[in-house]
C-alpha positions as CSV (number, residue, x, y, z in Angstrom):
1,M,0.0,0.2,-0.2
2,N,1.7,3.1,-1.0
3,T,1.7,5.5,1.0
4,S,-0.9,8.2,0.7
5,Q,-3.3,5.6,0.5
6,N,-2.1,4.0,3.6
7,H,-2.5,7.5,5.4
8,K,-6.1,8.1,3.5
9,N,-7.3,4.7,5.1
10,L,-5.9,5.4,8.0
11,S,-7.6,9.1,8.2
12,K,-10.9,7.6,7.6
13,S,-10.7,5.2,10.6
14,N,-13.2,5.6,13.2
15,A,-11.2,8.0,14.6
16,A,-11.5,11.3,13.1
17,L,-8.4,13.1,12.0
18,P,-8.5,16.5,11.4
19,E,-6.0,18.0,9.0
20,S,-5.2,20.5,11.7
21,L,-3.5,17.5,13.5
22,L,-0.8,17.2,11.3
23,N,0.2,20.9,10.9
24,L,1.0,21.1,14.5
25,P,4.2,22.9,15.5
26,E,7.0,19.9,16.8
27,K,7.0,20.6,20.7
28,V,8.7,16.9,21.6
29,L,12.4,15.3,20.8
30,Q,11.5,11.4,21.7
31,F,14.3,8.8,21.7
32,G,13.2,5.7,21.3
33,T,10.5,4.5,18.3
34,G,9.4,1.4,21.0
35,V,5.9,0.2,21.5
36,L,6.1,1.5,25.1
37,L,6.5,5.0,23.8
38,R,4.0,4.8,21.5
39,G,1.7,3.7,23.3
40,L,1.6,5.7,26.9
41,P,3.4,9.3,26.2
42,D,2.9,9.5,22.7
43,Y,-0.7,8.3,23.3
44,F,-1.4,11.2,26.2
45,I,0.1,14.0,23.6
46,N,-2.0,12.7,21.1
47,K,-5.1,12.9,23.4
48,A,-4.1,16.1,24.6
49,N,-3.8,17.5,20.5
50,Q,-7.3,15.8,19.7
51,Q,-8.5,18.2,22.6
52,G,-6.8,21.5,21.3
53,I,-5.0,21.3,24.6
54,F,-1.2,20.5,24.0
55,N,-0.8,21.3,20.2
56,G,2.1,20.4,19.7
57,R,3.7,16.8,17.9
58,I,7.2,14.4,18.4
59,V,10.3,14.2,16.6
60,V,11.5,10.5,17.2
61,V,15.4,10.2,16.8
62,K,16.1,6.1,16.4
63,S,19.3,5.1,17.4
64,T,19.3,1.2,17.2
65,D,19.1,-0.7,13.8
66,G,15.9,-2.5,15.3
67,G,12.0,-2.3,14.3
68,D,11.0,-0.9,10.9
69,A,12.0,2.5,10.3
70,E,10.7,3.3,7.1
71,A,7.0,1.8,8.2
72,F,6.7,5.1,9.7
73,E,7.4,7.2,6.4
74,R,5.2,4.4,4.8
75,Q,2.4,5.3,7.0
76,D,3.4,8.8,7.0
77,N,4.3,8.3,10.6
78,L,0.4,7.3,11.4
79,Y,-0.5,4.5,13.8
80,T,-3.3,2.4,15.2
81,I,-3.7,2.3,19.1
82,C,-6.2,-0.4,19.8
83,E,-7.2,-0.3,23.4
84,R,-7.9,-3.5,25.0
85,G,-9.7,-4.5,28.7
86,I,-12.0,-4.1,31.8
87,Q,-13.1,-0.8,32.8
88,Q,-15.2,-0.7,35.6
89,G,-16.4,-4.2,34.7
90,V,-17.2,-3.5,31.4
91,V,-15.5,-5.0,28.0
92,F,-13.7,-1.6,26.8
93,E,-12.5,-1.5,23.3
94,K,-11.5,1.4,21.4
95,N,-8.9,1.9,17.8
96,T,-7.5,5.5,18.2
97,V,-5.5,6.8,14.8
98,S,-2.2,8.7,16.9
99,S,-0.9,11.3,14.5
100,A,1.6,12.5,17.6
101,I,4.5,11.7,15.3
102,S,5.8,14.3,13.4
103,R,9.0,12.1,11.5
104,V,11.2,9.9,12.2
105,L,15.3,10.5,12.5
106,S,17.8,8.2,12.3
107,A,21.0,9.2,14.7
108,K,23.3,6.9,13.1
109,T,22.9,8.9,9.5
110,E,20.5,12.1,9.8
111,W,22.5,13.4,13.0
112,D,22.6,17.0,11.7
113,A,18.8,17.0,10.6
114,I,18.2,16.3,15.0
115,L,21.1,19.0,15.8
116,E,18.7,21.1,13.2
117,C,16.0,20.5,15.9
118,A,17.7,22.7,18.2
119,K,17.3,25.9,16.7
120,N,13.2,25.2,16.8
121,P,11.9,27.5,19.5
122,D,8.5,25.2,19.9
123,L,10.5,22.8,20.8
124,Q,10.1,22.4,25.1
125,I,10.6,18.7,26.3
126,I,12.7,15.4,25.7
127,T,11.9,12.2,26.1
128,S,13.4,8.4,26.1
129,N,13.2,5.1,26.7
130,T,16.4,3.1,26.1
131,T,16.1,0.3,28.2
132,E,17.4,0.1,32.0
133,V,21.1,0.0,30.5
134,G,20.7,3.0,28.4
135,I,21.0,5.7,31.3
136,Q,24.8,4.9,31.7
137,L,27.9,6.8,32.3
138,V,30.8,5.7,29.0
139,Q,33.5,8.3,27.6
140,D,32.0,9.6,25.0
141,D,32.7,13.2,22.2
142,I,29.7,15.0,21.6
143,K,31.6,15.7,18.7
144,Q,31.0,12.6,17.1
145,S,28.3,12.2,14.6
146,P,26.5,11.1,16.4
147,P,27.7,10.3,19.5
148,I,28.1,6.9,21.5
149,S,25.7,6.8,24.1
150,F,22.1,8.6,25.1
151,P,23.1,10.8,27.6
152,G,25.7,11.8,25.1
153,K,23.7,12.3,22.2
154,V,21.0,14.3,24.4
155,L,24.0,16.5,26.2
156,A,24.8,16.7,22.3
157,F,21.1,18.2,22.0
158,L,21.4,20.7,24.8
159,H,24.9,21.9,23.5
160,A,23.4,23.1,20.4
161,R,20.6,24.4,21.9
162,F,22.2,27.0,24.3
163,K,25.0,27.8,21.1
164,A,21.3,28.5,18.4
165,F,19.8,30.8,21.1
166,E,22.7,32.2,22.7
167,G,22.0,31.0,26.4
168,S,18.5,32.2,27.0
169,K,16.7,31.1,29.3
170,E,13.5,31.0,27.5
171,H,14.3,28.5,25.7
172,G,15.4,25.8,27.8
173,M,14.0,21.9,28.6
174,V,12.1,19.4,30.5
175,I,13.6,16.5,30.2
176,V,11.1,13.0,31.4
177,P,12.8,10.1,30.5
178,T,10.5,7.1,31.2
179,E,13.2,4.2,31.2
180,L,12.5,1.6,34.1
181,I,15.3,2.6,37.1
182,P,15.1,4.3,39.8
183,D,15.2,8.3,40.1
184,N,15.7,8.1,35.9
185,G,15.8,12.1,35.8
186,K,18.6,12.5,38.3
187,K,20.8,9.6,37.5
188,L,20.3,11.2,33.2
189,E,21.2,14.7,35.0
190,G,24.5,13.6,36.6
191,I,25.7,11.5,33.8
192,I,25.1,14.7,31.9
193,F,26.5,17.1,34.2
194,E,29.9,14.6,33.9
195,L,30.0,14.5,30.1
196,A,29.6,18.0,30.1
197,H,32.9,18.2,32.4
198,R,34.4,15.6,30.6
199,N,34.0,17.6,27.1
200,A,35.4,20.5,28.8
201,L,32.2,22.8,27.8
202,E,31.9,26.4,28.7
203,S,31.0,27.3,31.9
204,E,28.3,29.5,30.6
205,F,26.9,26.7,29.3
206,I,27.3,24.8,32.5
207,D,25.2,27.8,34.4
208,W,22.5,27.2,32.1
209,L,22.0,23.5,32.0
210,E,21.6,24.2,36.1
211,S,19.0,26.9,35.5
212,S,17.4,26.2,32.4
213,V,17.1,22.5,32.4
214,T,14.8,20.3,34.3
215,F,15.6,16.9,34.6
216,C,12.6,14.8,35.9
217,N,12.2,11.5,37.3
218,S,9.0,9.3,35.8
219,L,7.6,6.1,36.1
220,V,5.8,4.6,33.3
221,D,2.8,1.7,33.9
222,R,0.7,0.8,31.2
223,I,1.1,-3.0,29.4
224,V,1.9,-2.7,25.6
225,P,3.1,-5.9,24.4
226,G,4.6,-5.8,21.1
227,K,3.6,-6.8,17.9
228,P,0.8,-8.2,18.3
229,S,0.4,-11.8,16.7
230,A,-0.1,-12.3,12.9
231,E,-3.7,-14.4,14.0
232,V,-4.5,-11.0,16.3
233,K,-3.8,-8.6,13.5
234,A,-5.2,-9.9,11.0
235,K,-8.4,-9.8,13.2
236,I,-8.4,-6.2,14.2
237,E,-7.4,-4.6,10.3
238,A,-10.3,-6.7,8.9
239,E,-12.6,-4.4,11.4
240,L,-10.3,-1.8,10.7
241,G,-10.7,-1.7,6.9
242,Y,-6.7,-1.1,6.5
243,Q,-3.0,-2.4,7.1
244,D,-0.9,-1.3,9.3
245,D,2.3,-2.2,9.7
246,L,3.1,-0.2,13.1
247,L,-0.5,-1.0,14.8
248,I,0.2,-1.4,18.4
249,V,-2.6,-3.4,21.1
250,S,-2.0,-1.7,25.0
251,E,-4.5,-2.2,28.4
252,V,-6.6,0.3,29.1
253,Y,-5.1,1.2,32.2
254,R,-2.4,3.8,31.6
255,L,0.4,5.9,34.4
256,W,2.7,8.2,33.6
257,A,3.6,9.6,36.9
258,I,6.1,12.7,36.9
259,E,7.9,14.6,39.7
260,G,7.9,18.1,38.9
261,N,6.2,21.5,40.0
262,Q,4.1,24.1,38.6
263,K,6.7,24.7,36.2
264,V,6.8,21.4,34.6
265,K,2.9,21.1,34.9
266,N,2.8,24.3,32.6
267,V,5.3,23.1,30.0
268,L,3.5,19.5,30.3
269,S,0.5,20.9,29.4
270,F,-0.9,17.6,27.7
271,H,-2.0,16.0,31.8
272,Q,-4.8,18.1,31.6
273,A,-6.1,15.3,29.4
274,D,-6.0,12.3,31.3
275,E,-5.9,11.6,34.9
276,G,-3.4,9.0,33.6
277,V,-0.8,12.0,33.8
278,I,-0.1,12.4,37.3
279,I,2.7,15.3,37.9
280,E,3.3,15.8,42.0
281,P,6.7,16.6,44.0
282,N,7.2,13.2,44.5
283,I,5.9,9.5,42.9
284,D,8.0,7.5,45.2
285,L,5.0,5.1,46.2
286,Y,3.8,5.1,42.2
287,R,7.5,4.3,41.6
288,E,8.1,1.5,44.4
289,L,4.4,-0.5,43.7
290,K,5.1,-0.6,39.7
291,L,8.6,-1.4,39.8
292,R,8.3,-4.3,43.0
293,L,4.9,-5.7,42.1
294,L,4.0,-5.6,37.9
295,N,7.7,-5.2,36.8
296,G,9.7,-7.1,39.6
297,T,6.9,-10.1,39.0
298,H,7.7,-10.1,35.3
299,T,11.6,-10.5,35.8
300,L,11.1,-13.0,38.8
301,S,8.6,-15.3,36.6
302,C,9.5,-14.7,32.8
303,G,12.5,-17.5,32.2
304,L,10.2,-20.1,34.9
305,A,7.5,-19.4,32.4
306,F,9.0,-19.5,29.1
307,L,11.2,-22.3,29.9
308,A,7.7,-24.2,31.6
309,G,6.3,-24.0,27.9
310,F,4.4,-20.6,28.2
311,K,4.5,-18.1,25.7
312,T,2.3,-15.4,27.4
313,V,1.2,-14.2,30.4
314,K,-2.0,-14.3,29.3
315,E,-1.4,-18.1,29.1
316,A,0.5,-18.2,31.9
317,M,-2.4,-17.0,33.8
318,Q,-4.6,-19.5,32.5
319,H,-2.9,-22.5,34.1
320,E,-3.7,-22.9,37.8
321,I,-0.1,-23.8,39.0
322,M,1.7,-21.0,37.1
323,S,-1.2,-18.9,37.9
324,A,-0.7,-19.8,41.3
325,F,3.1,-19.1,41.4
326,I,2.5,-15.2,40.3
327,S,-0.1,-14.1,42.5
328,N,2.0,-16.0,45.6
329,L,5.5,-14.5,44.5
330,M,3.8,-11.4,44.1
331,L,1.5,-11.3,47.6
332,A,3.3,-13.4,50.0
333,E,6.5,-12.3,48.6
334,I,7.7,-9.2,46.8
335,G,4.4,-7.1,48.3
336,L,5.8,-8.0,51.7
337,G,9.7,-6.7,50.9
338,I,9.0,-3.3,49.3
339,P,11.7,-1.6,50.4
340,Y,9.8,2.1,51.1
341,K,7.1,2.5,53.7
342,V,3.9,1.3,51.9
343,D,0.5,0.1,53.8
344,D,0.2,-3.9,53.7
345,K,-3.1,-3.2,52.0
346,V,-2.2,-0.6,49.9
347,A,-0.1,-3.0,48.2
348,Q,-2.1,-5.9,48.7
349,R,-4.7,-3.7,46.2
350,F,-2.4,-3.2,43.6
351,G,-1.3,-6.4,43.8
352,M,-4.6,-7.3,42.9
353,Q,-5.1,-4.7,39.9
354,V,-1.9,-6.2,38.4
355,L,-3.3,-10.0,38.8
356,D,-6.6,-9.0,36.6
357,R,-3.8,-6.8,34.6
358,F,-2.0,-10.2,33.5
359,R,-5.2,-12.3,32.7
360,N,-6.7,-9.7,30.2
361,P,-7.5,-12.4,27.5
362,N,-6.5,-9.6,25.1
363,L,-3.2,-9.0,25.6
364,D,-0.5,-11.8,24.3
365,H,2.3,-10.7,26.2
366,Q,5.4,-12.6,25.2
367,W,7.4,-13.9,27.9
368,L,10.1,-14.1,25.7
369,S,10.4,-10.4,25.0
370,I,10.4,-9.3,28.9
371,T,13.5,-11.2,29.5
372,V,15.6,-8.8,27.3
373,Q,18.2,-7.0,30.0
374,Y,16.9,-9.8,32.2
375,T,20.2,-9.1,34.5
376,S,20.0,-5.5,34.9
377,K,16.2,-6.4,35.1
378,M,16.9,-8.1,37.9
379,R,19.3,-6.3,39.7
380,M,16.9,-2.9,39.5
381,R,14.1,-4.6,40.8
382,N,14.4,-7.7,42.7
383,I,17.5,-7.7,44.7
384,P,16.4,-4.3,46.7
385,T,13.0,-6.7,47.5
386,L,15.2,-10.2,48.5
387,L,17.5,-7.7,50.8
388,Q,14.2,-6.3,52.5
389,Y,12.8,-9.4,52.9
390,H,15.2,-11.2,54.5
391,K,16.3,-8.4,56.7
392,I,12.6,-7.8,58.2
393,Y,11.8,-12.0,57.8
394,Q,14.8,-13.5,58.9
395,C,14.6,-16.7,56.2
396,V,14.8,-16.9,53.1
397,P,11.6,-16.1,50.3
398,E,11.2,-19.4,47.9
399,Y,9.2,-18.3,45.4
400,I,11.9,-15.5,44.6
401,A,14.6,-18.0,44.9
402,F,12.5,-20.6,42.6
403,G,12.2,-17.9,39.8
404,F,16.1,-16.5,40.4
405,A,16.9,-20.2,39.7
406,A,15.3,-20.2,36.8
407,Y,16.9,-16.8,35.4
408,L,20.1,-18.5,35.9
409,L,18.8,-21.7,33.8
410,F,17.7,-19.1,31.3
411,M,20.6,-17.8,30.8
412,K,22.3,-21.1,30.2
413,A,23.6,-20.8,26.6
414,V,24.1,-23.2,24.4
415,K,25.6,-21.9,21.4
416,E,27.2,-18.5,20.2
417,E,26.9,-16.9,16.4
418,N,28.1,-13.4,15.6
419,G,28.4,-11.9,18.7
420,K,25.0,-13.3,20.2
421,Y,23.7,-16.0,22.8
422,Y,21.5,-18.7,22.3
423,G,19.4,-21.6,24.9
424,I,17.2,-23.9,23.8
425,Y,13.9,-25.3,25.1
426,A,11.8,-27.8,23.3
427,D,14.5,-28.4,20.8
428,E,14.4,-24.3,20.0
429,Y,16.5,-21.8,20.2
430,Y,15.9,-18.6,21.7
431,Q,18.3,-15.6,22.2
432,I,19.7,-14.3,25.1
433,Q,19.6,-10.7,24.7
434,D,21.4,-9.5,27.8
435,D,24.3,-7.5,28.1
436,K,25.4,-10.6,30.3
437,A,25.0,-12.9,27.6
438,E,28.8,-13.9,27.9
439,Y,30.0,-13.8,30.8
440,F,27.0,-17.1,31.6
441,Y,28.2,-18.5,28.7
442,S,31.2,-18.8,29.8
443,K,30.3,-19.6,33.3
444,W,28.0,-22.3,32.3
445,T,31.1,-23.8,30.2
446,N,33.0,-23.9,32.8
447,L,31.2,-24.4,35.9
448,S,29.3,-27.1,37.7
449,S,25.9,-25.7,38.6
450,E,26.7,-25.8,42.5
451,E,29.6,-23.4,41.9
452,L,28.2,-21.6,39.3
453,V,25.2,-20.2,41.8
454,T,28.1,-19.2,44.3
455,S,30.3,-17.8,41.4
456,V,27.1,-15.7,40.3
457,L,25.3,-14.6,43.5
458,S,29.0,-13.3,45.3
459,D,29.6,-11.4,42.3
460,K,29.6,-7.7,43.5
461,N,29.8,-6.2,40.1
462,L,26.7,-7.6,38.9
463,W,24.5,-7.5,42.3
464,E,26.4,-4.2,44.0
465,T,26.5,-6.8,46.9
466,D,27.5,-10.5,47.7
467,L,24.2,-12.0,47.8
468,T,25.6,-15.7,49.2
469,N,25.8,-13.8,52.7
470,I,21.8,-14.1,52.3
471,T,21.7,-16.9,54.9
472,G,20.0,-20.4,53.0
473,F,19.4,-18.1,49.5
474,T,22.5,-20.0,47.8
475,E,21.1,-23.4,48.8
476,S,17.8,-22.8,47.9
477,V,18.8,-21.6,44.8
478,T,21.2,-24.3,44.1
479,T,18.1,-26.8,45.3
480,F,16.0,-24.9,42.7
481,L,18.5,-25.1,39.6
482,N,19.4,-28.7,40.0
483,L,15.6,-30.0,40.1
484,M,14.9,-27.8,37.3
485,I,18.1,-29.7,35.8
486,E,17.0,-33.3,36.1
487,K,13.0,-32.9,36.1
488,T,12.2,-30.0,33.6
489,V,11.1,-26.6,34.8
490,K,7.6,-27.6,34.2
491,A,7.6,-30.8,36.0
492,S,10.1,-28.9,38.5
493,L,7.2,-26.0,39.4
494,K,4.3,-28.8,39.3
495,S,6.2,-31.1,41.8
496,Y,7.2,-27.9,44.5
497,L,3.8,-26.6,44.9
498,N,1.9,-29.8,45.1
499,K,3.6,-29.9,48.5
500,G,1.0,-28.1,49.7
501,E,2.5,-25.3,50.9
502,L,0.5,-22.3,48.4
503,V,-2.8,-21.7,47.6
504,E,-3.9,-18.9,45.4
505,Y,-4.8,-16.0,46.5
506,S,-7.9,-14.9,45.9
507,R,-10.0,-11.7,46.4
508,A,-12.5,-13.7,48.7
């Protein structure tokens, strides 16, 4: 389908698309083309534009080689958001054509065009989602085209803006990263300032950064799986009457909690369009509940569920034993070990909502996609909970230990090809997309399972602490890992849970 025809068909959908929405000025620079950004921040901005509130579009910077960048060009950057779920006990379905994105620029081939955006006086906001490993300090030269790292690219852009407007404070920026790490905005800010000093940038620019650029911590919470299955996509497209290679399906629930003051609220005026955008001086409670109960449960369950033969979260939640494991992991251990002062009833209520979201029959959330950057997710999301639980109860949280053992088994690569590492399950290879894949390949090649557990748990470079100091944790993880190796993961799960120690939580 050619571009104009596709644009025409998308525009004729049940979500009317006035031409005026395509002519709004560019106000946001976004690093990342992923489904989470398109299904949440971009969703809010599109909704606000439709209500005549924000009136601005998004320039997207594509920094990786993955994904289909040409699809954006083919479709004039239009795509369909299909919300599916239950809202206040009623089935909810809505299809919206988003026109929030104005264009997609490649950092590799169009860096000069990206820097040119710094001269745009309407541009006020930078957003990002570069996964947990994106916000890292690496030696970087901002004069490169482009700089290597995400923070380096942001710094180069800010420096170009500083020069374009001769240090005008009125042309500062509000930067809202959405990476799932604690204090993501403040961490990015610290790296930006360090890189500015390492690049020997002028003191006037440093002063401008301090006075005119605001970095906001933020938290995103919406389940937006990757590209829907061919069957689901075909069914939706038949209903819509057009083809959409960028179509995404999301749950109805949505939250973007942003730490900021009135100035931030004024710039992020799209918050007025949807109660899912919360701007408050402190968002720690939202972050802890989501990071631990939703993301932490995902992380401790993904390897286990995948190696037990479940492809999607929905499928796992339909299985009695796997569902029982997930609910008890969340409510009986993670919920009791949140390293933040949270009322038990608040945690339980939030956990119940998350379980309902996991059961959404309309979402095909792939467990394998959740394993991307498994190790960094485990460190950020689960290790603080593990330490806090043990500190409070002085015993091993066994569901966490079981999930950790499955993580180690998932990380067992059996072959390497062109720098990529693959494990095997049911005679099929799966890619281990983790920065530590080579590390684990070496461990599994040279150590017994007992030696591997001790070596990995004691590695402070991985966990920032020695996990073998948690009394009984090494022994529990080793026992569960050997059980999985001997019996298969699914049989081990059934054998363990059939001890009668687990009864799934219910609303009753």
